[in-house]
Biopython code that builds the backbone (N, CA, C, O; Angstrom):
import numpy as np
from Bio.PDB.StructureBuilder import StructureBuilder

atoms = [
    (1, "UNK", "N", (203.029, 171.428, 18.929)),
    (1, "UNK", "CA", (202.776, 171.512, 20.498)),
    (1, "UNK", "C", (200.762, 171.034, 20.455)),
    (1, "UNK", "O", (200.185, 170.871, 21.530)),
    (2, "UNK", "N", (200.328, 170.950, 19.703)),
    (2, "UNK", "CA", (199.280, 170.273, 19.667)),
    (2, "UNK", "C", (199.450, 168.980, 19.862)),
    (2, "UNK", "O", (200.538, 168.583, 19.445)),
    (3, "UNK", "N", (198.620, 167.989, 20.453)),
    (3, "UNK", "CA", (198.172, 166.937, 20.542)),
    (3, "UNK", "C", (197.593, 166.117, 19.102)),
    (3, "UNK", "O", (197.784, 165.005, 18.608)),
    (4, "UNK", "N", (196.851, 167.232, 18.775)),
    (4, "UNK", "CA", (196.320, 166.325, 17.312)),
    (4, "UNK", "C", (196.942, 167.150, 15.643)),
    (4, "UNK", "O", (196.750, 168.274, 15.179)),
    (5, "UNK", "N", (197.730, 165.939, 15.134)),
    (5, "UNK", "CA", (198.776, 166.046, 13.930)),
    (5, "UNK", "C", (197.475, 167.292, 13.439)),
    (5, "UNK", "O", (196.262, 167.121, 13.559)),
    (6, "UNK", "N", (198.043, 168.304, 12.980)),
    (6, "UNK", "CA", (197.678, 169.227, 11.784)),
    (6, "UNK", "C", (196.839, 170.360, 12.672)),
    (6, "UNK", "O", (196.492, 171.386, 12.087)),
    (7, "UNK", "N", (196.503, 170.179, 14.112)),
    (7, "UNK", "CA", (195.861, 170.979, 14.520)),
    (7, "UNK", "C", (196.814, 171.852, 15.719)),
    (7, "UNK", "O", (197.172, 171.473, 16.835)),
    (8, "UNK", "N", (197.062, 173.170, 15.005)),
    (8, "UNK", "CA", (197.746, 173.689, 15.906)),
    (8, "UNK", "C", (197.470, 173.880, 17.006)),
    (8, "UNK", "O", (196.394, 173.320, 17.213)),
    (9, "UNK", "N", (198.031, 174.648, 18.386)),
    (9, "UNK", "CA", (197.675, 174.594, 19.502)),
    (9, "UNK", "C", (196.924, 176.205, 19.526)),
    (9, "UNK", "O", (196.552, 176.783, 18.504)),
    (10, "UNK", "N", (196.829, 176.642, 20.632)),
    (10, "UNK", "CA", (196.782, 177.922, 20.652)),
    (10, "UNK", "C", (197.633, 178.969, 20.784)),
    (10, "UNK", "O", (197.344, 180.153, 20.609)),
    (11, "UNK", "N", (198.674, 178.526, 21.092)),
    (11, "UNK", "CA", (199.686, 178.756, 21.040)),
    (11, "UNK", "C", (200.824, 179.509, 19.570)),
    (11, "UNK", "O", (201.568, 180.469, 19.373)),
    (12, "UNK", "N", (200.321, 178.370, 18.900)),
    (12, "UNK", "CA", (200.967, 178.375, 17.650)),
    (12, "UNK", "C", (199.847, 179.314, 16.629)),
    (12, "UNK", "O", (200.314, 179.970, 15.699)),
    (13, "UNK", "N", (198.505, 179.305, 16.876)),
    (13, "UNK", "CA", (197.465, 179.890, 16.098)),
    (13, "UNK", "C", (197.845, 181.582, 16.561)),
    (13, "UNK", "O", (198.104, 182.516, 15.802)),
    (14, "UNK", "N", (197.788, 181.583, 17.711)),
    (14, "UNK", "CA", (198.613, 183.131, 17.813)),
    (14, "UNK", "C", (199.409, 183.700, 17.284)),
    (14, "UNK", "O", (199.318, 184.907, 17.059)),
    (15, "UNK", "N", (200.500, 182.902, 16.911)),
    (15, "UNK", "CA", (201.609, 183.447, 16.563)),
    (15, "UNK", "C", (203.190, 183.429, 17.263)),
    (15, "UNK", "O", (204.168, 184.125, 16.988)),
    (16, "UNK", "N", (203.034, 182.433, 18.193)),
    (16, "UNK", "CA", (203.989, 181.621, 19.248)),
    (16, "UNK", "C", (204.378, 182.747, 19.779)),
    (16, "UNK", "O", (203.547, 183.639, 19.951)),
    (17, "UNK", "N", (205.514, 182.895, 20.086)),
    (17, "UNK", "CA", (206.920, 183.494, 21.168)),
    (17, "UNK", "C", (206.600, 184.777, 20.808)),
    (17, "UNK", "O", (206.079, 185.473, 21.680)),
    (18, "UNK", "N", (206.785, 185.231, 19.764)),
    (18, "UNK", "CA", (206.997, 186.492, 18.993)),
    (18, "UNK", "C", (205.685, 187.612, 19.286)),
    (18, "UNK", "O", (205.600, 188.797, 19.608)),
    (19, "UNK", "N", (204.948, 186.743, 19.044)),
    (19, "UNK", "CA", (203.383, 187.476, 19.118)),
    (19, "UNK", "C", (202.924, 188.004, 20.953)),
    (19, "UNK", "O", (202.432, 189.072, 21.316)),
    (20, "UNK", "N", (203.351, 186.689, 21.869)),
    (20, "UNK", "CA", (203.072, 187.036, 23.058)),
    (20, "UNK", "C", (204.378, 188.135, 23.523)),
    (20, "UNK", "O", (204.189, 188.981, 24.398)),
    (21, "UNK", "N", (205.275, 188.036, 23.042)),
    (21, "UNK", "CA", (206.494, 189.127, 23.712)),
    (21, "UNK", "C", (205.695, 190.337, 23.002)),
    (21, "UNK", "O", (205.962, 191.300, 23.721)),
    (22, "UNK", "N", (204.977, 190.720, 22.115)),
    (22, "UNK", "CA", (204.496, 192.124, 21.557)),
    (22, "UNK", "C", (203.402, 192.459, 22.338)),
    (22, "UNK", "O", (203.369, 193.598, 22.802)),
    (23, "UNK", "N", (202.265, 191.483, 22.632)),
    (23, "UNK", "CA", (201.216, 191.638, 23.432)),
    (23, "UNK", "C", (201.573, 191.945, 24.880)),
    (23, "UNK", "O", (200.924, 192.709, 25.594)),
    (24, "UNK", "N", (202.823, 191.183, 25.301)),
    (24, "UNK", "CA", (203.269, 191.809, 26.760)),
    (24, "UNK", "C", (203.471, 192.998, 27.028)),
    (24, "UNK", "O", (202.908, 193.686, 27.880)),
    (25, "UNK", "N", (204.718, 193.427, 25.919)),
    (25, "UNK", "CA", (205.431, 194.760, 25.935)),
    (25, "UNK", "C", (204.494, 195.793, 26.102)),
    (25, "UNK", "O", (204.557, 196.677, 26.957)),
    (26, "UNK", "N", (203.281, 195.586, 24.917)),
    (26, "UNK", "CA", (201.804, 196.313, 24.824)),
    (26, "UNK", "C", (201.379, 196.838, 26.011)),
    (26, "UNK", "O", (201.328, 197.996, 26.427)),
    (27, "UNK", "N", (200.913, 195.180, 26.752)),
    (27, "UNK", "CA", (200.483, 195.363, 27.795)),
    (27, "UNK", "C", (200.802, 195.899, 28.913)),
    (27, "UNK", "O", (200.135, 196.749, 29.503)),
    (28, "UNK", "N", (202.045, 195.338, 29.333)),
    (28, "UNK", "CA", (202.969, 196.347, 30.221)),
    (28, "UNK", "C", (203.480, 197.446, 30.147)),
    (28, "UNK", "O", (204.450, 197.806, 30.813)),
    (29, "UNK", "N", (202.690, 198.329, 29.054)),
    (29, "UNK", "CA", (203.163, 199.672, 28.668)),
    (29, "UNK", "C", (201.912, 200.866, 29.379)),
    (29, "UNK", "O", (201.873, 201.949, 29.963)),
    (30, "UNK", "N", (200.825, 199.582, 28.748)),
    (30, "UNK", "CA", (199.661, 200.495, 29.426)),
    (30, "UNK", "C", (199.248, 200.262, 31.183)),
    (30, "UNK", "O", (198.528, 200.957, 31.900)),
    (31, "UNK", "N", (199.942, 199.132, 31.469)),
    (31, "UNK", "CA", (199.820, 198.892, 32.980)),
    (31, "UNK", "C", (200.590, 199.975, 33.464)),
    (31, "UNK", "O", (199.937, 200.905, 33.940)),
    (32, "UNK", "N", (201.820, 200.077, 33.457)),
    (32, "UNK", "CA", (202.577, 201.296, 33.890)),
    (32, "UNK", "C", (202.071, 202.883, 33.736)),
    (32, "UNK", "O", (202.790, 203.746, 34.241)),
    (33, "UNK", "N", (200.997, 203.232, 33.130)),
    (33, "UNK", "CA", (200.400, 204.589, 32.740)),
    (33, "UNK", "C", (198.952, 204.165, 33.756)),
    (33, "UNK", "O", (198.552, 205.198, 34.292)),
    (34, "UNK", "N", (198.318, 203.266, 34.042)),
    (34, "UNK", "CA", (197.189, 202.603, 34.469)),
    (34, "UNK", "C", (197.151, 203.319, 36.244)),
    (34, "UNK", "O", (197.803, 202.790, 37.144)),
    (35, "UNK", "N", (196.378, 204.421, 36.444)),
    (35, "UNK", "CA", (196.252, 204.281, 38.006)),
    (35, "UNK", "C", (195.708, 203.779, 39.089)),
    (35, "UNK", "O", (195.586, 204.318, 40.189)),
    (36, "UNK", "N", (195.285, 202.417, 38.645)),
    (36, "UNK", "CA", (195.015, 201.371, 39.471)),
    (36, "UNK", "C", (196.083, 200.522, 39.750)),
    (36, "UNK", "O", (196.145, 200.059, 40.889)),
    (37, "UNK", "N", (197.177, 200.146, 38.702)),
    (37, "UNK", "CA", (198.009, 199.446, 38.357)),
    (37, "UNK", "C", (199.160, 200.009, 38.640)),
    (37, "UNK", "O", (199.824, 199.497, 39.541)),
    (38, "UNK", "N", (199.649, 201.132, 37.980)),
    (38, "UNK", "CA", (200.850, 201.662, 37.972)),
    (38, "UNK", "C", (201.509, 201.560, 39.578)),
    (38, "UNK", "O", (202.673, 201.163, 39.609)),
    (39, "UNK", "N", (201.013, 201.808, 40.601)),
    (39, "UNK", "CA", (201.830, 201.529, 41.928)),
    (39, "UNK", "C", (202.147, 200.436, 42.245)),
    (39, "UNK", "O", (203.062, 200.263, 43.049)),
    (40, "UNK", "N", (201.407, 199.330, 41.640)),
    (40, "UNK", "CA", (201.868, 197.680, 41.944)),
    (40, "UNK", "C", (202.983, 197.820, 40.981)),
    (40, "UNK", "O", (204.074, 198.071, 41.492)),
    (41, "UNK", "N", (202.942, 197.725, 39.873)),
    (41, "UNK", "CA", (204.229, 197.687, 39.256)),
    (41, "UNK", "C", (205.456, 198.857, 39.216)),
    (41, "UNK", "O", (206.138, 199.020, 38.205)),
    (42, "UNK", "N", (205.591, 199.434, 40.121)),
    (42, "UNK", "CA", (206.201, 200.510, 40.036)),
    (42, "UNK", "C", (207.462, 199.663, 40.544)),
    (42, "UNK", "O", (207.446, 198.741, 41.359)),
    (43, "UNK", "N", (208.578, 200.212, 39.852)),
    (43, "UNK", "CA", (209.619, 199.206, 40.004)),
    (43, "UNK", "C", (209.921, 197.642, 39.523)),
    (43, "UNK", "O", (210.658, 196.749, 39.941)),
    (44, "UNK", "N", (209.199, 197.741, 38.693)),
    (44, "UNK", "CA", (208.806, 196.174, 37.933)),
    (44, "UNK", "C", (210.086, 195.976, 37.048)),
    (44, "UNK", "O", (210.484, 196.755, 36.182)),
    (45, "UNK", "N", (210.704, 194.686, 37.459)),
    (45, "UNK", "CA", (211.994, 194.527, 36.772)),
    (45, "UNK", "C", (211.648, 194.498, 35.062)),
    (45, "UNK", "O", (210.593, 194.190, 34.506)),
    (46, "UNK", "N", (213.054, 194.975, 34.423)),
    (46, "UNK", "CA", (212.754, 195.209, 32.937)),
    (46, "UNK", "C", (212.266, 194.040, 31.827)),
    (46, "UNK", "O", (211.837, 194.006, 30.673)),
    (47, "UNK", "N", (212.671, 192.911, 33.132)),
    (47, "UNK", "CA", (212.236, 191.102, 32.362)),
    (47, "UNK", "C", (210.922, 190.889, 32.697)),
    (47, "UNK", "O", (210.393, 190.000, 32.030)),
    (48, "UNK", "N", (210.300, 191.365, 33.430)),
    (48, "UNK", "CA", (209.103, 190.952, 33.720)),
    (48, "UNK", "C", (207.912, 190.811, 32.556)),
    (48, "UNK", "O", (207.223, 189.794, 32.481)),
    (49, "UNK", "N", (207.774, 191.794, 31.783)),
    (49, "UNK", "CA", (206.929, 191.125, 30.153)),
    (49, "UNK", "C", (207.091, 189.704, 29.864)),
    (49, "UNK", "O", (206.200, 188.863, 29.746)),
    (50, "UNK", "N", (208.559, 189.532, 29.751)),
    (50, "UNK", "CA", (208.916, 189.036, 29.132)),
    (50, "UNK", "C", (208.934, 186.899, 30.043)),
    (50, "UNK", "O", (208.722, 185.719, 29.765)),
    (51, "UNK", "N", (209.156, 187.392, 30.634)),
    (51, "UNK", "CA", (208.653, 186.124, 31.712)),
    (51, "UNK", "C", (207.195, 186.088, 31.747)),
    (51, "UNK", "O", (206.726, 184.962, 31.916)),
    (52, "UNK", "N", (206.466, 186.931, 31.643)),
    (52, "UNK", "CA", (204.910, 186.734, 31.547)),
    (52, "UNK", "C", (204.558, 186.406, 30.327)),
    (52, "UNK", "O", (203.399, 186.009, 30.205)),
    (53, "UNK", "N", (205.284, 186.459, 29.287)),
    (53, "UNK", "CA", (205.079, 186.041, 27.698)),
    (53, "UNK", "C", (205.622, 184.458, 27.876)),
    (53, "UNK", "O", (204.912, 183.572, 27.402)),
    (54, "UNK", "N", (206.659, 184.159, 28.438)),
    (54, "UNK", "CA", (206.564, 182.914, 28.701)),
    (54, "UNK", "C", (205.485, 181.937, 29.524)),
    (54, "UNK", "O", (205.133, 180.844, 29.082)),
    (55, "UNK", "N", (205.077, 182.427, 30.623)),
    (55, "UNK", "CA", (204.124, 181.446, 30.723)),
    (55, "UNK", "C", (202.667, 181.418, 30.259)),
    (55, "UNK", "O", (201.852, 180.496, 30.231)),
    (56, "UNK", "N", (202.570, 182.905, 29.848)),
    (56, "UNK", "CA", (201.427, 182.745, 28.591)),
    (56, "UNK", "C", (201.311, 181.442, 27.580)),
    (56, "UNK", "O", (200.452, 180.696, 27.111)),
    (57, "UNK", "N", (202.878, 181.679, 27.551)),
    (57, "UNK", "CA", (202.963, 181.189, 26.136)),
    (57, "UNK", "C", (202.984, 179.117, 26.410)),
    (57, "UNK", "O", (202.729, 178.258, 25.565)),
    (58, "UNK", "N", (203.310, 178.962, 27.612)),
    (58, "UNK", "CA", (202.954, 177.268, 28.449)),
    (58, "UNK", "C", (201.385, 177.339, 28.412)),
    (58, "UNK", "O", (200.651, 176.526, 27.850)),
    (59, "UNK", "N", (201.078, 178.239, 28.976)),
    (59, "UNK", "CA", (199.600, 177.902, 29.507)),
    (59, "UNK", "C", (198.749, 177.679, 27.677)),
    (59, "UNK", "O", (197.977, 176.740, 27.485)),
    (60, "UNK", "N", (198.941, 178.255, 27.040)),
    (60, "UNK", "CA", (198.630, 177.918, 25.570)),
    (60, "UNK", "C", (198.975, 177.199, 24.658)),
    (60, "UNK", "O", (198.458, 177.138, 23.543)),
    (61, "UNK", "N", (200.072, 176.467, 25.150)),
    (61, "UNK", "CA", (200.082, 175.025, 24.408)),
    (61, "UNK", "C", (201.540, 174.859, 23.862)),
    (61, "UNK", "O", (201.856, 173.937, 23.110)),
    (62, "UNK", "N", (202.701, 176.162, 24.455)),
    (62, "UNK", "CA", (203.474, 176.115, 23.908)),
    (62, "UNK", "C", (204.841, 175.930, 24.911)),
    (62, "UNK", "O", (204.734, 175.962, 26.136)),
    (63, "UNK", "N", (206.417, 175.689, 24.063)),
    (63, "UNK", "CA", (207.088, 175.247, 25.119)),
    (63, "UNK", "C", (207.352, 175.407, 26.394)),
    (63, "UNK", "O", (207.173, 176.589, 26.687)),
    (64, "UNK", "N", (207.836, 174.515, 27.667)),
    (64, "UNK", "CA", (207.777, 174.623, 28.499)),
    (64, "UNK", "C", (208.798, 175.399, 29.445)),
    (64, "UNK", "O", (209.031, 175.268, 30.647)),
    (65, "UNK", "N", (209.268, 176.161, 28.585)),
    (65, "UNK", "CA", (210.261, 177.301, 28.760)),
    (65, "UNK", "C", (209.996, 178.025, 30.111)),
    (65, "UNK", "O", (210.960, 178.142, 30.868)),
    (66, "UNK", "N", (208.981, 178.443, 30.432)),
    (66, "UNK", "CA", (208.867, 178.976, 32.134)),
    (66, "UNK", "C", (208.973, 178.542, 32.895)),
    (66, "UNK", "O", (209.535, 179.069, 33.855)),
    (67, "UNK", "N", (208.461, 177.233, 32.921)),
    (67, "UNK", "CA", (208.712, 175.997, 33.889)),
    (67, "UNK", "C", (210.061, 175.528, 34.627)),
    (67, "UNK", "O", (210.394, 175.301, 35.790)),
    (68, "UNK", "N", (210.805, 175.492, 33.075)),
    (68, "UNK", "CA", (212.006, 174.996, 33.104)),
    (68, "UNK", "C", (212.612, 176.579, 33.524)),
    (68, "UNK", "O", (212.445, 176.681, 34.739)),
    (69, "UNK", "N", (213.036, 177.422, 33.162)),
    (69, "UNK", "CA", (213.571, 178.259, 33.769)),
    (69, "UNK", "C", (213.407, 179.034, 34.936)),
    (69, "UNK", "O", (214.269, 179.483, 35.691)),
    (70, "UNK", "N", (211.853, 179.151, 34.988)),
    (70, "UNK", "CA", (211.442, 179.704, 36.374)),
    (70, "UNK", "C", (210.738, 178.893, 37.342)),
    (70, "UNK", "O", (210.441, 179.360, 38.441)),
    (71, "UNK", "N", (210.526, 178.014, 37.094)),
    (71, "UNK", "CA", (209.809, 177.119, 38.413)),
    (71, "UNK", "C", (208.214, 176.738, 37.893)),
    (71, "UNK", "O", (207.520, 175.810, 38.307)),
    (72, "UNK", "N", (207.874, 177.725, 36.886)),
    (72, "UNK", "CA", (206.648, 177.141, 36.812)),
    (72, "UNK", "C", (205.785, 178.059, 37.866)),
    (72, "UNK", "O", (206.161, 178.884, 38.698)),
    (73, "UNK", "N", (204.455, 177.580, 37.494)),
    (73, "UNK", "CA", (203.031, 178.143, 38.525)),
    (73, "UNK", "C", (203.123, 178.534, 39.454)),
    (73, "UNK", "O", (202.571, 179.529, 39.925)),
    (74, "UNK", "N", (204.183, 177.498, 40.134)),
    (74, "UNK", "CA", (204.631, 177.346, 41.638)),
    (74, "UNK", "C", (205.543, 178.592, 42.228)),
    (74, "UNK", "O", (205.552, 179.043, 43.373)),
    (75, "UNK", "N", (206.138, 178.909, 41.326)),
    (75, "UNK", "CA", (206.953, 179.906, 41.489)),
    (75, "UNK", "C", (206.442, 181.495, 41.279)),
    (75, "UNK", "O", (206.770, 182.383, 42.067)),
    (76, "UNK", "N", (205.452, 181.760, 39.909)),
    (76, "UNK", "CA", (204.648, 182.512, 39.983)),
    (76, "UNK", "C", (203.883, 182.654, 41.002)),
    (76, "UNK", "O", (204.045, 183.756, 41.525)),
    (77, "UNK", "N", (203.164, 182.048, 41.477)),
    (77, "UNK", "CA", (202.553, 182.121, 42.502)),
    (77, "UNK", "C", (203.023, 182.810, 43.767)),
    (77, "UNK", "O", (202.265, 183.560, 44.382)),
    (78, "UNK", "N", (204.240, 182.571, 44.159)),
    (78, "UNK", "CA", (204.719, 182.345, 45.637)),
    (78, "UNK", "C", (205.793, 183.909, 45.635)),
    (78, "UNK", "O", (206.490, 184.400, 46.523)),
    (79, "UNK", "N", (205.425, 184.472, 43.774)),
    (79, "UNK", "CA", (205.831, 186.054, 43.530)),
    (79, "UNK", "C", (204.936, 187.118, 44.077)),
    (79, "UNK", "O", (205.182, 188.302, 44.309)),
    (80, "UNK", "N", (203.526, 186.227, 44.273)),
    (80, "UNK", "CA", (202.492, 187.633, 44.081)),
    (80, "UNK", "C", (201.741, 187.545, 45.538)),
    (80, "UNK", "O", (200.914, 188.382, 45.899)),
    (81, "UNK", "N", (202.267, 186.065, 46.567)),
    (81, "UNK", "CA", (201.570, 185.766, 47.694)),
    (81, "UNK", "C", (202.207, 187.284, 48.574)),
    (81, "UNK", "O", (203.417, 187.492, 48.483)),
    (82, "UNK", "N", (201.520, 188.066, 49.219)),
    (82, "UNK", "CA", (201.893, 189.221, 50.312)),
    (82, "UNK", "C", (201.918, 190.182, 49.494)),
    (82, "UNK", "O", (202.749, 190.950, 49.977)),
    (83, "UNK", "N", (201.490, 190.672, 48.459)),
    (83, "UNK", "CA", (201.476, 191.669, 47.588)),
    (83, "UNK", "C", (200.322, 192.364, 47.799)),
    (83, "UNK", "O", (200.089, 193.422, 47.214)),
    (84, "UNK", "N", (199.588, 191.867, 48.574)),
    (84, "UNK", "CA", (197.806, 192.409, 49.106)),
    (84, "UNK", "C", (197.197, 193.088, 48.211)),
    (84, "UNK", "O", (196.639, 194.180, 48.321)),
    (85, "UNK", "N", (197.400, 191.935, 46.677)),
    (85, "UNK", "CA", (197.068, 192.387, 45.533)),
    (85, "UNK", "C", (195.103, 192.697, 46.010)),
    (85, "UNK", "O", (194.305, 191.836, 46.382)),
    (86, "UNK", "N", (194.890, 193.934, 45.846)),
    (86, "UNK", "CA", (192.926, 193.894, 45.644)),
    (86, "UNK", "C", (191.995, 193.339, 44.841)),
    (86, "UNK", "O", (192.623, 193.413, 43.785)),
    (87, "UNK", "N", (191.275, 192.989, 44.637)),
    (87, "UNK", "CA", (190.094, 192.672, 43.786)),
    (87, "UNK", "C", (190.082, 193.533, 42.471)),
    (87, "UNK", "O", (190.121, 193.004, 41.360)),
    (88, "UNK", "N", (190.035, 194.707, 42.636)),
    (88, "UNK", "CA", (190.028, 195.743, 41.775)),
    (88, "UNK", "C", (191.608, 195.794, 41.005)),
    (88, "UNK", "O", (191.898, 196.106, 39.850)),
    (89, "UNK", "N", (192.233, 195.477, 41.830)),
    (89, "UNK", "CA", (193.733, 195.637, 41.023)),
    (89, "UNK", "C", (193.764, 194.353, 40.164)),
    (89, "UNK", "O", (194.195, 194.401, 39.012)),
    (90, "UNK", "N", (193.217, 192.964, 40.828)),
    (90, "UNK", "CA", (193.385, 191.816, 39.849)),
    (90, "UNK", "C", (192.482, 192.082, 38.548)),
    (90, "UNK", "O", (192.922, 192.044, 37.399)),
    (91, "UNK", "N", (191.427, 192.301, 38.828)),
    (91, "UNK", "CA", (190.089, 192.771, 37.560)),
    (91, "UNK", "C", (190.796, 193.627, 36.672)),
    (91, "UNK", "O", (190.633, 193.567, 35.453)),
    (92, "UNK", "N", (191.585, 194.434, 37.237)),
    (92, "UNK", "CA", (191.927, 195.577, 36.098)),
    (92, "UNK", "C", (193.064, 195.115, 35.317)),
    (92, "UNK", "O", (193.316, 195.529, 34.186)),
    (93, "UNK", "N", (193.951, 193.983, 36.141)),
    (93, "UNK", "CA", (194.682, 193.386, 35.247)),
    (93, "UNK", "C", (194.448, 192.673, 34.301)),
    (93, "UNK", "O", (195.105, 192.562, 33.267)),
    (94, "UNK", "N", (193.180, 191.975, 34.704)),
    (94, "UNK", "CA", (193.065, 191.110, 33.257)),
    (94, "UNK", "C", (192.033, 192.071, 32.205)),
    (94, "UNK", "O", (191.920, 191.697, 31.038)),
    (95, "UNK", "N", (191.476, 193.010, 32.558)),
    (95, "UNK", "CA", (190.648, 193.957, 31.966)),
    (95, "UNK", "C", (191.857, 194.138, 30.884)),
    (95, "UNK", "O", (191.793, 193.892, 29.679)),
    (96, "UNK", "N", (192.771, 194.541, 31.486)),
    (96, "UNK", "CA", (193.903, 195.494, 30.737)),
    (96, "UNK", "C", (194.709, 194.442, 29.480)),
    (96, "UNK", "O", (195.511, 194.893, 28.662)),
    (97, "UNK", "N", (194.403, 193.381, 29.536)),
    (97, "UNK", "CA", (195.410, 192.128, 29.236)),
    (97, "UNK", "C", (194.122, 191.723, 27.893)),
    (97, "UNK", "O", (194.447, 191.377, 26.758)),
    (98, "UNK", "N", (193.089, 191.828, 28.234)),
    (98, "UNK", "CA", (191.947, 191.429, 27.294)),
    (98, "UNK", "C", (191.831, 192.612, 26.414)),
    (98, "UNK", "O", (191.586, 192.292, 25.251)),
    (99, "UNK", "N", (191.942, 193.968, 26.637)),
    (99, "UNK", "CA", (192.264, 194.918, 25.679)),
    (99, "UNK", "C", (192.806, 195.222, 24.888)),
    (99, "UNK", "O", (192.457, 195.741, 23.827)),
    (100, "UNK", "N", (194.518, 194.730, 25.579)),
    (100, "UNK", "CA", (195.209, 194.805, 24.841)),
    (100, "UNK", "C", (195.706, 193.591, 23.934)),
    (100, "UNK", "O", (196.730, 193.697, 23.259)),
    (101, "UNK", "N", (194.776, 192.199, 23.955)),
    (101, "UNK", "CA", (194.895, 191.180, 23.427)),
    (101, "UNK", "C", (193.971, 191.210, 22.262)),
    (101, "UNK", "O", (194.056, 190.400, 21.339)),
    (102, "UNK", "N", (192.747, 192.526, 22.347)),
    (102, "UNK", "CA", (191.852, 192.672, 21.324)),
    (102, "UNK", "C", (192.144, 193.479, 20.266)),
    (102, "UNK", "O", (191.470, 193.549, 19.238)),
    (103, "UNK", "N", (193.174, 194.110, 20.509)),
    (103, "UNK", "CA", (193.938, 195.157, 19.376)),
    (103, "UNK", "C", (193.858, 194.142, 18.090)),
    (103, "UNK", "O", (194.264, 192.981, 18.037)),
    (104, "UNK", "N", (193.064, 195.102, 16.822)),
    (104, "UNK", "CA", (193.059, 194.528, 15.652)),
    (104, "UNK", "C", (194.713, 194.535, 15.088)),
    (104, "UNK", "O", (194.915, 193.857, 14.081)),
    (105, "UNK", "N", (195.644, 195.113, 15.563)),
    (105, "UNK", "CA", (196.671, 194.932, 14.695)),
    (105, "UNK", "C", (197.689, 194.003, 14.899)),
    (105, "UNK", "O", (198.802, 193.998, 14.374)),
    (106, "UNK", "N", (197.040, 192.916, 16.013)),
    (106, "UNK", "CA", (197.997, 191.630, 16.175)),
    (106, "UNK", "C", (197.822, 190.498, 14.747)),
    (106, "UNK", "O", (198.707, 189.753, 14.326)),
    (107, "UNK", "N", (196.322, 190.658, 14.158)),
    (107, "UNK", "CA", (196.182, 189.719, 13.306)),
    (107, "UNK", "C", (196.203, 188.416, 13.647)),
    (107, "UNK", "O", (196.443, 187.669, 12.699)),
    (108, "UNK", "N", (196.043, 187.942, 14.604)),
    (108, "UNK", "CA", (196.120, 186.368, 14.842)),
    (108, "UNK", "C", (195.795, 185.368, 14.603)),
    (108, "UNK", "O", (194.657, 184.903, 14.540)),
    (109, "UNK", "N", (196.828, 184.884, 14.431)),
    (109, "UNK", "CA", (196.832, 183.274, 13.805)),
    (109, "UNK", "C", (196.249, 183.877, 12.154)),
    (109, "UNK", "O", (196.634, 184.978, 11.759)),
    (110, "UNK", "N", (195.451, 183.148, 11.436)),
    (110, "UNK", "CA", (195.129, 183.582, 9.800)),
    (110, "UNK", "C", (193.894, 183.986, 9.851)),
    (110, "UNK", "O", (193.061, 183.810, 10.740)),
    (111, "UNK", "N", (193.811, 184.542, 8.846)),
    (111, "UNK", "CA", (192.453, 185.229, 8.565)),
    (111, "UNK", "C", (191.543, 184.403, 6.757)),
    (111, "UNK", "O", (192.099, 184.208, 5.676)),
    (112, "UNK", "N", (190.604, 184.229, 7.007)),
    (112, "UNK", "CA", (189.917, 183.640, 8.343)),
    (112, "UNK", "C", (190.932, 182.641, 9.519)),
    (112, "UNK", "O", (192.078, 182.247, 9.301)),
    (113, "UNK", "N", (190.122, 182.406, 10.756)),
    (113, "UNK", "CA", (191.210, 181.856, 11.519)),
    (113, "UNK", "C", (191.249, 180.624, 11.149)),
    (113, "UNK", "O", (190.700, 180.357, 10.080)),
    (114, "UNK", "N", (191.892, 179.551, 11.904)),
    (114, "UNK", "CA", (192.590, 178.850, 11.435)),
    (114, "UNK", "C", (191.301, 177.194, 10.963)),
    (114, "UNK", "O", (190.845, 176.386, 11.773)),
    (115, "UNK", "N", (191.202, 177.208, 10.305)),
    (115, "UNK", "CA", (190.377, 175.832, 10.365)),
    (115, "UNK", "C", (190.935, 174.551, 9.800)),
    (115, "UNK", "O", (191.791, 174.664, 8.922)),
    (116, "UNK", "N", (190.576, 173.388, 10.175)),
    (116, "UNK", "CA", (190.660, 171.858, 9.690)),
    (116, "UNK", "C", (190.761, 171.688, 8.252)),
    (116, "UNK", "O", (190.024, 172.150, 7.381)),
    (117, "UNK", "N", (191.779, 170.960, 8.141)),
    (117, "UNK", "CA", (192.162, 170.381, 6.530)),
    (117, "UNK", "C", (190.486, 169.606, 6.150)),
    (117, "UNK", "O", (189.896, 168.767, 6.831)),
    (118, "UNK", "N", (190.151, 170.083, 5.166)),
    (118, "UNK", "CA", (188.923, 169.082, 4.053)),
    (118, "UNK", "C", (188.948, 167.592, 4.279)),
    (118, "UNK", "O", (187.944, 166.919, 4.510)),
    (119, "UNK", "N", (190.363, 167.066, 4.180)),
    (119, "UNK", "CA", (190.856, 165.684, 4.018)),
    (119, "UNK", "C", (190.759, 164.903, 5.289)),
    (119, "UNK", "O", (191.130, 163.730, 5.323)),
]
sb = StructureBuilder()
sb.init_structure("model")
sb.init_model(0)
sb.init_chain("A")
sb.init_seg("    ")
for serial, (resi, resn, name, xyz) in enumerate(atoms, 1):
    if name == "N":
        sb.init_residue(resn, " ", resi, " ")
    sb.init_atom(name, np.array(xyz, "f"), 0.0, 1.0, " ", f" {name:<3s}", serial, name[0])
structure = sb.get_structure()
């Protein structure tokens, strides 16, 4: 996935699809309990966390599955237009995602983080 031999993409370093699926499951579990975001996501399709995991994977250098199956960024943007998302809601979404990603249990990549080969 990386354009440099031996250098992992961010997607590979973070653990690929499995790690992003776990992340979005935990994240959206928190979103649905959050007083600012729960009303926005009430009635959310159960597959939404999976779709977000695919999109994030593509952004971080993984396969283009989201674009191939769901229309990519343009489709994602079209699904959010007209929803009247406030700045507070946008910021809260980002904060919760960062908090979910910052959990020590994920063991992102390798410990210590991936380093290039000495050769």
